TIVO-2410 file (N, C-alpha, C; in nm, 3 decimals):
# residues 139
REC num residu      c1      c2      c3 atome chaine
REC   1      M   0.072  -0.127  -0.009     N      A
REC   1      M  -0.001  -0.018   0.015    CA      A
REC   1      M   0.082   0.135  -0.006     C      A
REC   2      Y   0.041   0.211  -0.077     N      A
REC   2      Y   0.134   0.333  -0.085    CA      A
REC   2      Y   0.076   0.434   0.041     C      A
REC   3      L   0.192   0.478   0.091     N      A
REC   3      L   0.169   0.587   0.230    CA      A
REC   3      L   0.158   0.731   0.198     C      A
REC   4      E   0.056   0.766   0.199     N      A
REC   4      E   0.010   0.921   0.162    CA      A
REC   4      E   0.064   1.014   0.262     C      A
REC   5      P   0.124   1.113   0.207     N      A
REC   5      P   0.174   1.254   0.268    CA      A
REC   5      P   0.085   1.259   0.418     C      A
REC   6      A  -0.059   1.245   0.390     N      A
REC   6      A  -0.137   1.274   0.502    CA      A
REC   6      A  -0.102   1.202   0.635     C      A
REC   7      T  -0.059   1.074   0.592     N      A
REC   7      T  -0.059   0.983   0.712    CA      A
REC   7      T   0.104   0.968   0.771     C      A
REC   8      G   0.155   1.052   0.708     N      A
REC   8      G   0.321   1.055   0.752    CA      A
REC   8      G   0.411   0.986   0.652     C      A
REC   9      S   0.527   0.980   0.696     N      A
REC   9      S   0.631   0.903   0.621    CA      A
REC   9      S   0.615   0.744   0.665     C      A
REC  10      P   0.681   0.672   0.604     N      A
REC  10      P   0.702   0.554   0.636    CA      A
REC  10      P   0.781   0.508   0.744     C      A
REC  11      S   0.757   0.423   0.839     N      A
REC  11      S   0.809   0.367   0.975    CA      A
REC  11      S   0.775   0.246   0.974     C      A
REC  12      V   0.862   0.177   1.085     N      A
REC  12      V   0.845   0.068   1.119    CA      A
REC  12      V   0.781   0.036   1.242     C      A
REC  13      D   0.679  -0.045   1.268     N      A
REC  13      D   0.595  -0.095   1.385    CA      A
REC  13      D   0.649  -0.210   1.427     C      A
REC  14      H   0.666  -0.229   1.553     N      A
REC  14      H   0.682  -0.364   1.636    CA      A
REC  14      H   0.569  -0.415   1.659     C      A
REC  15      V   0.490  -0.528   1.623     N      A
REC  15      V   0.378  -0.571   1.660    CA      A
REC  15      V   0.389  -0.623   1.822     C      A
REC  16      V   0.492  -0.654   1.871     N      A
REC  16      V   0.510  -0.668   2.011    CA      A
REC  16      V   0.616  -0.565   2.057     C      A
REC  17      P   0.557  -0.482   2.108     N      A
REC  17      P   0.610  -0.342   2.140    CA      A
REC  17      P   0.766  -0.369   2.202     C      A
REC  18      R   0.866  -0.297   2.187     N      A
REC  18      R   0.992  -0.292   2.240    CA      A
REC  18      R   0.991  -0.284   2.372     C      A
REC  19      S   0.912  -0.193   2.405     N      A
REC  19      S   0.911  -0.178   2.573    CA      A
REC  19      S   0.836  -0.308   2.649     C      A
REC  20      Q   0.781  -0.399   2.590     N      A
REC  20      Q   0.714  -0.511   2.639    CA      A
REC  20      Q   0.820  -0.625   2.618     C      A
REC  21      S   0.888  -0.639   2.519     N      A
REC  21      S   0.975  -0.752   2.506    CA      A
REC  21      S   1.094  -0.730   2.420     C      A
REC  22      W   1.198  -0.721   2.456     N      A
REC  22      W   1.339  -0.690   2.368    CA      A
REC  22      W   1.368  -0.798   2.313     C      A
REC  23      R   1.315  -0.940   2.336     N      A
REC  23      R   1.337  -1.049   2.270    CA      A
REC  23      R   1.282  -1.069   2.129     C      A
REC  24      W   1.180  -0.977   2.101     N      A
REC  24      W   1.130  -0.953   1.959    CA      A
REC  24      W   1.174  -0.830   1.870     C      A
REC  25      V   1.269  -0.760   1.931     N      A
REC  25      V   1.291  -0.635   1.876    CA      A
REC  25      V   1.377  -0.641   1.731     C      A
REC  26      Y   1.440  -0.753   1.742     N      A
REC  26      Y   1.501  -0.781   1.586    CA      A
REC  26      Y   1.475  -0.885   1.513     C      A
REC  27      E   1.343  -0.937   1.513     N      A
REC  27      E   1.284  -1.054   1.465    CA      A
REC  27      E   1.194  -1.002   1.377     C      A
REC  28      W   1.213  -1.044   1.229     N      A
REC  28      W   1.161  -1.000   1.108    CA      A
REC  28      W   1.012  -1.025   1.120     C      A
REC  29      S   0.953  -1.107   1.200     N      A
REC  29      S   0.828  -1.134   1.185    CA      A
REC  29      S   0.746  -1.030   1.281     C      A
REC  30      N   0.828  -0.950   1.365     N      A
REC  30      N   0.745  -0.851   1.453    CA      A
REC  30      N   0.745  -0.741   1.393     C      A
REC  31      Y   0.804  -0.717   1.242     N      A
REC  31      Y   0.814  -0.579   1.197    CA      A
REC  31      Y   0.690  -0.548   1.085     C      A
REC  32      R   0.637  -0.440   1.095     N      A
REC  32      R   0.531  -0.408   1.006    CA      A
REC  32      R   0.575  -0.270   0.955     C      A
REC  33      L   0.544  -0.261   0.794     N      A
REC  33      L   0.552  -0.128   0.768    CA      A
REC  33      L   0.425  -0.052   0.815     C      A
REC  34      A   0.464   0.078   0.845     N      A
REC  34      A   0.349   0.145   0.892    CA      A
REC  34      A   0.366   0.309   0.872     C      A
REC  35      A   0.251   0.362   0.853     N      A
REC  35      A   0.254   0.532   0.826    CA      A
REC  35      A   0.304   0.558   0.975     C      A
REC  36      S   0.377   0.674   1.000     N      A
REC  36      S   0.418   0.722   1.111    CA      A
REC  36      S   0.300   0.799   1.197     C      A
REC  37      L   0.208   0.870   1.102     N      A
REC  37      L   0.111   0.904   1.210    CA      A
REC  37      L   0.008   0.802   1.284     C      A
REC  38      I  -0.002   0.707   1.196     N      A
REC  38      I  -0.079   0.593   1.260    CA      A
REC  38      I  -0.002   0.518   1.379     C      A
REC  39      N   0.131   0.493   1.338     N      A
REC  39      N   0.215   0.404   1.432    CA      A
REC  39      N   0.244   0.495   1.561     C      A
REC  40      S   0.241   0.630   1.526     N      A
REC  40      S   0.259   0.716   1.687    CA      A
REC  40      S   0.142   0.695   1.766     C      A
REC  41      K   0.040   0.660   1.709     N      A
REC  41      K  -0.092   0.660   1.799    CA      A
REC  41      K  -0.083   0.511   1.868     C      A
REC  42      K  -0.009   0.401   1.822     N      A
REC  42      K   0.002   0.292   1.880    CA      A
REC  42      K   0.065   0.310   1.982     C      A
REC  43      C   0.190   0.381   1.992     N      A
REC  43      C   0.282   0.363   2.111    CA      A
REC  43      C   0.327   0.201   2.147     C      A
REC  44      D   0.310   0.193   2.276     N      A
REC  44      D   0.336   0.058   2.314    CA      A
REC  44      D   0.208  -0.033   2.370     C      A
REC  45      L   0.133  -0.012   2.286     N      A
REC  45      L  -0.025  -0.077   2.308    CA      A
REC  45      L   0.006  -0.214   2.217     C      A
REC  46      E  -0.037  -0.316   2.244     N      A
REC  46      E  -0.046  -0.437   2.204    CA      A
REC  46      E  -0.210  -0.479   2.158     C      A
REC  47      L  -0.307  -0.398   2.198     N      A
REC  47      L  -0.452  -0.425   2.177    CA      A
REC  47      L  -0.489  -0.408   2.036     C      A
REC  48      V  -0.417  -0.349   1.977     N      A
REC  48      V  -0.447  -0.355   1.816    CA      A
REC  48      V  -0.438  -0.467   1.729     C      A
REC  49      L  -0.490  -0.484   1.640     N      A
REC  49      L  -0.509  -0.614   1.560    CA      A
REC  49      L  -0.378  -0.593   1.455     C      A
REC  50      D  -0.306  -0.721   1.427     N      A
REC  50      D  -0.196  -0.707   1.313    CA      A
REC  50      D  -0.234  -0.730   1.198     C      A
REC  51      P  -0.220  -0.630   1.100     N      A
REC  51      P  -0.280  -0.638   0.999    CA      A
REC  51      P  -0.235  -0.752   0.903     C      A
REC  52      C  -0.118  -0.818   0.935     N      A
REC  52      C  -0.083  -0.948   0.868    CA      A
REC  52      C  -0.145  -1.089   0.927     C      A
REC  53      A  -0.235  -1.068   1.025     N      A
REC  53      A  -0.285  -1.183   1.095    CA      A
REC  53      A  -0.449  -1.185   1.099     C      A
REC  54      I  -0.501  -1.074   1.040     N      A
REC  54      I  -0.667  -1.079   1.054    CA      A
REC  54      I  -0.729  -1.140   0.933     C      A
REC  55      K  -0.842  -1.154   0.971     N      A
REC  55      K  -0.917  -1.236   0.863    CA      A
REC  55      K  -0.980  -1.160   0.768     C      A
REC  56      P  -1.029  -1.185   0.645     N      A
REC  56      P  -1.085  -1.109   0.561    CA      A
REC  56      P  -1.235  -1.047   0.615     C      A
REC  57      N  -1.273  -0.935   0.597     N      A
REC  57      N  -1.375  -0.874   0.614    CA      A
REC  57      N  -1.395  -0.843   0.761     C      A
REC  58      L  -1.294  -0.816   0.836     N      A
REC  58      L  -1.296  -0.779   0.996    CA      A
REC  58      L  -1.321  -0.612   0.964     C      A
REC  59      F  -1.277  -0.552   0.873     N      A
REC  59      F  -1.269  -0.415   0.845    CA      A
REC  59      F  -1.358  -0.369   0.719     C      A
REC  60      A  -1.414  -0.270   0.744     N      A
REC  60      A  -1.517  -0.235   0.619    CA      A
REC  60      A  -1.504  -0.104   0.576     C      A
REC  61      L  -1.566  -0.054   0.472     N      A
REC  61      L  -1.544   0.104   0.435    CA      A
REC  61      L  -1.708   0.152   0.445     C      A
REC  62      D  -1.760   0.257   0.496     N      A
REC  62      D  -1.853   0.290   0.503    CA      A
REC  62      D  -1.850   0.412   0.389     C      A
REC  63      F  -1.936   0.398   0.273     N      A
REC  63      F  -1.930   0.462   0.138    CA      A
REC  63      F  -1.989   0.583   0.164     C      A
REC  64      V  -2.071   0.615   0.272     N      A
REC  64      V  -2.130   0.759   0.286    CA      A
REC  64      V  -2.029   0.838   0.375     C      A
REC  65      S  -1.980   0.823   0.471     N      A
REC  65      S  -1.900   0.863   0.581    CA      A
REC  65      S  -1.739   0.857   0.512     C      A
REC  66      M  -1.711   0.740   0.451     N      A
REC  66      M  -1.566   0.710   0.377    CA      A
REC  66      M  -1.482   0.681   0.513     C      A
REC  67      E  -1.555   0.619   0.631     N      A
REC  67      E  -1.510   0.586   0.749    CA      A
REC  67      E  -1.467   0.456   0.745     C      A
REC  68      V  -1.352   0.399   0.796     N      A
REC  68      V  -1.339   0.239   0.831    CA      A
REC  68      V  -1.436   0.212   0.957     C      A
REC  69      I  -1.509   0.099   0.934     N      A
REC  69      I  -1.605   0.053   1.043    CA      A
REC  69      I  -1.566  -0.102   1.051     C      A
REC  70      A  -1.632  -0.165   1.154     N      A
REC  70      A  -1.610  -0.315   1.192    CA      A
REC  70      A  -1.699  -0.364   1.073     C      A
REC  71      G  -1.629  -0.461   1.014     N      A
REC  71      G  -1.706  -0.541   0.889    CA      A
REC  71      G  -1.796  -0.653   0.955     C      A
REC  72      P  -1.828  -0.716   0.841     N      A
REC  72      P  -1.915  -0.832   0.855    CA      A
REC  72      P  -1.876  -0.939   0.958     C      A
REC  73      A  -1.749  -0.983   0.915     N      A
REC  73      A  -1.680  -1.082   1.005    CA      A
REC  73      A  -1.646  -1.039   1.133     C      A
REC  74      A  -1.671  -0.924   1.181     N      A
REC  74      A  -1.622  -0.883   1.314    CA      A
REC  74      A  -1.741  -0.896   1.415     C      A
REC  75      T  -1.744  -0.990   1.487     N      A
REC  75      T  -1.848  -1.039   1.573    CA      A
REC  75      T  -1.796  -1.063   1.697     C      A
REC  76      G  -1.903  -1.052   1.810     N      A
REC  76      G  -1.838  -1.101   1.951    CA      A
REC  76      G  -1.712  -1.002   1.967     C      A
REC  77      A  -1.605  -1.087   2.089     N      A
REC  77      A  -1.491  -1.012   2.104    CA      A
REC  77      A  -1.408  -0.955   2.007     C      A
REC  78      T  -1.429  -1.012   1.882     N      A
REC  78      T  -1.355  -0.972   1.763    CA      A
REC  78      T  -1.385  -0.818   1.764     C      A
REC  79      R  -1.525  -0.800   1.741     N      A
REC  79      R  -1.591  -0.670   1.712    CA      A
REC  79      R  -1.504  -0.553   1.814     C      A
REC  80      K  -1.497  -0.584   1.930     N      A
REC  80      K  -1.451  -0.485   2.039    CA      A
REC  80      K  -1.306  -0.474   2.003     C      A
REC  81      Q  -1.241  -0.577   1.939     N      A
REC  81      Q  -1.092  -0.555   1.904    CA      A
REC  81      Q  -1.075  -0.462   1.787     C      A
REC  82      V  -1.166  -0.483   1.700     N      A
REC  82      V  -1.180  -0.417   1.556    CA      A
REC  82      V  -1.205  -0.254   1.599     C      A
REC  83      D  -1.307  -0.255   1.671     N      A
REC  83      D  -1.352  -0.078   1.709    CA      A
REC  83      D  -1.241  -0.046   1.783     C      A
REC  84      D  -1.165  -0.116   1.868     N      A
REC  84      D  -1.029  -0.063   1.972    CA      A
REC  84      D  -0.921  -0.024   1.861     C      A
REC  85      T  -0.908  -0.089   1.764     N      A
REC  85      T  -0.807  -0.069   1.662    CA      A
REC  85      T  -0.848   0.056   1.580     C      A
REC  86      I  -0.956   0.066   1.536     N      A
REC  86      I  -0.984   0.169   1.455    CA      A
REC  86      I  -0.976   0.312   1.544     C      A
REC  87      A  -1.018   0.298   1.679     N      A
REC  87      A  -1.009   0.430   1.745    CA      A
REC  87      A  -0.884   0.436   1.797     C      A
REC  88      T  -0.812   0.349   1.830     N      A
REC  88      T  -0.652   0.375   1.885    CA      A
REC  88      T  -0.561   0.431   1.779     C      A
REC  89      L  -0.590   0.376   1.642     N      A
REC  89      L  -0.528   0.430   1.555    CA      A
REC  89      L  -0.535   0.538   1.481     C      A
REC  90      G  -0.657   0.598   1.524     N      A
REC  90      G  -0.715   0.705   1.437    CA      A
REC  90      G  -0.752   0.692   1.291     C      A
REC  91      L  -0.792   0.553   1.257     N      A
REC  91      L  -0.816   0.532   1.123    CA      A
REC  91      L  -0.917   0.617   1.036     C      A
REC  92      N  -0.985   0.699   1.128     N      A
REC  92      N  -1.079   0.793   1.080    CA      A
REC  92      N  -1.070   0.912   1.123     C      A
REC  93      A  -0.935   0.962   1.106     N      A
REC  93      A  -0.898   1.091   1.116    CA      A
REC  93      A  -0.924   1.166   0.994     C      A
REC  94      Q  -0.970   1.292   0.995     N      A
REC  94      Q  -1.013   1.379   0.885    CA      A
REC  94      Q  -0.932   1.351   0.762     C      A
REC  95      D  -0.783   1.344   0.765     N      A
REC  95      D  -0.703   1.341   0.653    CA      A
REC  95      D  -0.704   1.208   0.589     C      A
REC  96      C  -0.754   1.104   0.692     N      A
REC  96      C  -0.755   0.956   0.615    CA      A
REC  96      C  -0.883   0.957   0.533     C      A
REC  97      V  -0.992   0.992   0.595     N      A
REC  97      V  -1.123   1.023   0.536    CA      A
REC  97      V  -1.112   1.088   0.405     C      A
REC  98      D  -1.052   1.172   0.405     N      A
REC  98      D  -1.051   1.283   0.292    CA      A
REC  98      D  -0.979   1.191   0.183     C      A
REC  99      Q  -0.840   1.137   0.214     N      A
REC  99      Q  -0.767   1.049   0.130    CA      A
REC  99      Q  -0.860   0.943   0.068     C      A
REC 100      R  -0.944   0.874   0.141     N      A
REC 100      R  -1.004   0.754   0.092    CA      A
REC 100      R  -1.127   0.819   0.015     C      A
REC 101      S  -1.173   0.947   0.064     N      A
REC 101      S  -1.269   1.014  -0.041    CA      A
REC 101      S  -1.227   1.037  -0.184     C      A
REC 102      E  -1.119   1.113  -0.186     N      A
REC 102      E  -1.071   1.147  -0.308    CA      A
REC 102      E  -1.025   1.013  -0.419     C      A
REC 103      Y  -0.992   0.918  -0.336     N      A
REC 103      Y  -0.974   0.779  -0.426    CA      A
REC 103      Y  -1.103   0.749  -0.480     C      A
REC 104      Y  -1.211   0.739  -0.401     N      A
REC 104      Y  -1.331   0.687  -0.426    CA      A
REC 104      Y  -1.373   0.788  -0.543     C      A
REC 105      I  -1.372   0.909  -0.523     N      A
REC 105      I  -1.442   1.016  -0.639    CA      A
REC 105      I  -1.349   1.000  -0.740     C      A
REC 106      D  -1.220   0.995  -0.753     N      A
REC 106      D  -1.137   0.973  -0.875    CA      A
REC 106      D  -1.186   0.854  -0.972     C      A
REC 107      Y  -1.187   0.747  -0.896     N      A
REC 107      Y  -1.233   0.632  -0.938    CA      A
REC 107      Y  -1.364   0.627  -1.018     C      A
REC 108      K  -1.463   0.657  -0.933     N      A
REC 108      K  -1.586   0.661  -0.995    CA      A
REC 108      K  -1.606   0.767  -1.093     C      A
REC 109      A  -1.511   0.875  -1.119     N      A
REC 109      A  -1.521   0.942  -1.223    CA      A
REC 109      A  -1.437   0.911  -1.353     C      A
REC 110      G  -1.355   0.799  -1.333     N      A
REC 110      G  -1.299   0.742  -1.427    CA      A
REC 110      G  -1.156   0.796  -1.457     C      A
REC 111      D  -1.123   0.887  -1.354     N      A
REC 111      D  -0.976   0.933  -1.368    CA      A
REC 111      D  -0.877   0.832  -1.313     C      A
REC 112      I  -0.890   0.732  -1.253     N      A
REC 112      I  -0.803   0.645  -1.218    CA      A
REC 112      I  -0.866   0.517  -1.242     C      A
REC 113      S  -0.774   0.397  -1.254     N      A
REC 113      S  -0.823   0.268  -1.293    CA      A
REC 113      S  -0.839   0.182  -1.194     C      A
REC 114      L  -0.903   0.098  -1.186     N      A
REC 114      L  -0.923  -0.023  -1.079    CA      A
REC 114      L  -0.793  -0.090  -1.050     C      A
REC 115      K  -0.712  -0.100  -1.139     N      A
REC 115      K  -0.582  -0.165  -1.122    CA      A
REC 115      K  -0.487  -0.070  -1.041     C      A
REC 116      W  -0.478   0.059  -1.093     N      A
REC 116      W  -0.424   0.159  -1.021    CA      A
REC 116      W  -0.449   0.144  -0.884     C      A
REC 117      L  -0.606   0.168  -0.858     N      A
REC 117      L  -0.642   0.171  -0.706    CA      A
REC 117      L  -0.605   0.067  -0.648     C      A
REC 118      E  -0.605  -0.067  -0.678     N      A
REC 118      E  -0.564  -0.172  -0.622    CA      A
REC 118      E  -0.418  -0.166  -0.586     C      A
REC 119      R  -0.339  -0.094  -0.660     N      A
REC 119      R  -0.213  -0.101  -0.593    CA      A
REC 119      R  -0.199   0.026  -0.490     C      A
REC 120      R  -0.255   0.133  -0.517     N      A
REC 120      R  -0.222   0.247  -0.437    CA      A
REC 120      R  -0.329   0.224  -0.332     C      A
REC 121      A  -0.437   0.188  -0.302     N      A
REC 121      A  -0.522   0.199  -0.199    CA      A
REC 121      A  -0.595   0.057  -0.212     C      A
REC 122      P  -0.535  -0.049  -0.159     N      A
REC 122      P  -0.595  -0.176  -0.183    CA      A
REC 122      P  -0.720  -0.207  -0.110     C      A
REC 123      F  -0.729  -0.125   0.014     N      A
REC 123      F  -0.853  -0.151   0.094    CA      A
REC 123      F  -0.982  -0.073   0.024     C      A
REC 124      V  -0.981   0.029  -0.035     N      A
REC 124      V  -1.080   0.115  -0.086    CA      A
REC 124      V  -1.132   0.022  -0.225     C      A
REC 125      A  -1.009  -0.038  -0.297     N      A
REC 125      A  -1.034  -0.120  -0.410    CA      A
REC 125      A  -1.127  -0.247  -0.372     C      A
REC 126      Q  -1.060  -0.300  -0.254     N      A
REC 126      Q  -1.142  -0.433  -0.188    CA      A
REC 126      Q  -1.284  -0.417  -0.153     C      A
REC 127      E  -1.296  -0.275  -0.083     N      A
REC 127      E  -1.450  -0.253  -0.044    CA      A
REC 127      E  -1.525  -0.217  -0.167     C      A
REC 128      L  -1.498  -0.147  -0.263     N      A
REC 128      L  -1.544  -0.125  -0.383    CA      A
REC 128      L  -1.622  -0.276  -0.449     C      A
REC 129      R  -1.505  -0.356  -0.443     N      A
REC 129      R  -1.544  -0.500  -0.507    CA      A
REC 129      R  -1.647  -0.573  -0.427     C      A
REC 130      R  -1.620  -0.558  -0.303     N      A
REC 130      R  -1.711  -0.637  -0.215    CA      A
REC 130      R  -1.858  -0.584  -0.212     C      A
REC 131      H  -1.873  -0.468  -0.245     N      A
REC 131      H  -1.997  -0.398  -0.215    CA      A
REC 131      H  -2.056  -0.410  -0.373     C      A
REC 132      G  -1.984  -0.442  -0.460     N      A
REC 132      G  -2.035  -0.459  -0.598    CA      A
REC 132      G  -2.051  -0.324  -0.674     C      A
REC 133      N  -1.975  -0.226  -0.631     N      A
REC 133      N  -1.948  -0.077  -0.686    CA      A
REC 133      N  -1.876  -0.035  -0.762     C      A
REC 134      L  -1.829  -0.156  -0.852     N      A
REC 134      L  -1.706  -0.105  -0.948    CA      A
REC 134      L  -1.776  -0.055  -1.063     C      A
REC 135      N  -1.669   0.025  -1.150     N      A
REC 135      N  -1.731   0.107  -1.273    CA      A
REC 135      N  -1.763  -0.010  -1.378     C      A
REC 136      P  -1.840   0.020  -1.460     N      A
REC 136      P  -1.893  -0.081  -1.559    CA      A
REC 136      P  -1.736  -0.115  -1.637     C      A
REC 137      G  -1.722  -0.252  -1.666     N      A
REC 137      G  -1.604  -0.280  -1.723    CA      A
REC 137      G  -1.500  -0.355  -1.653     C      A
REC 138      D  -1.523  -0.326  -1.492     N      A
REC 138      D  -1.425  -0.372  -1.412    CA      A
REC 138      D  -1.479  -0.480  -1.349     C      A
REC 139      A  -1.392  -0.600  -1.352     N      A
REC 139      A  -1.469  -0.735  -1.247    CA      A
REC 139      A  -1.364  -0.777  -1.171     C      A
***
């Protein structure tokens, strides 16, 4: 995924925070590419979901507000984890919402292709596909 200037420069997130276990500090499996703005909100918390270990459809996109919401697969205790992750990381900060909205508007206007959107903003593209909201000719 492309990291937009609105979300800060690329940084490295430690899934298991350094402050909680130095044993994992230099383990590749503990590294995640993250936007610095989002990563700075995580701090030393472990309560957020690991993007490399989540099931499909835990997160969804509300196309009216362009906010990230709990998806259809988020039920029971997992729903709370999804909601906590969204809130903790600030996934619905105005800059993030504005960027998702721009991608959506540009795609629907035909200014960008689905292929380009899938490379640049895979979550938006995935949600367009899941909702059956693709432009004519895209499949």
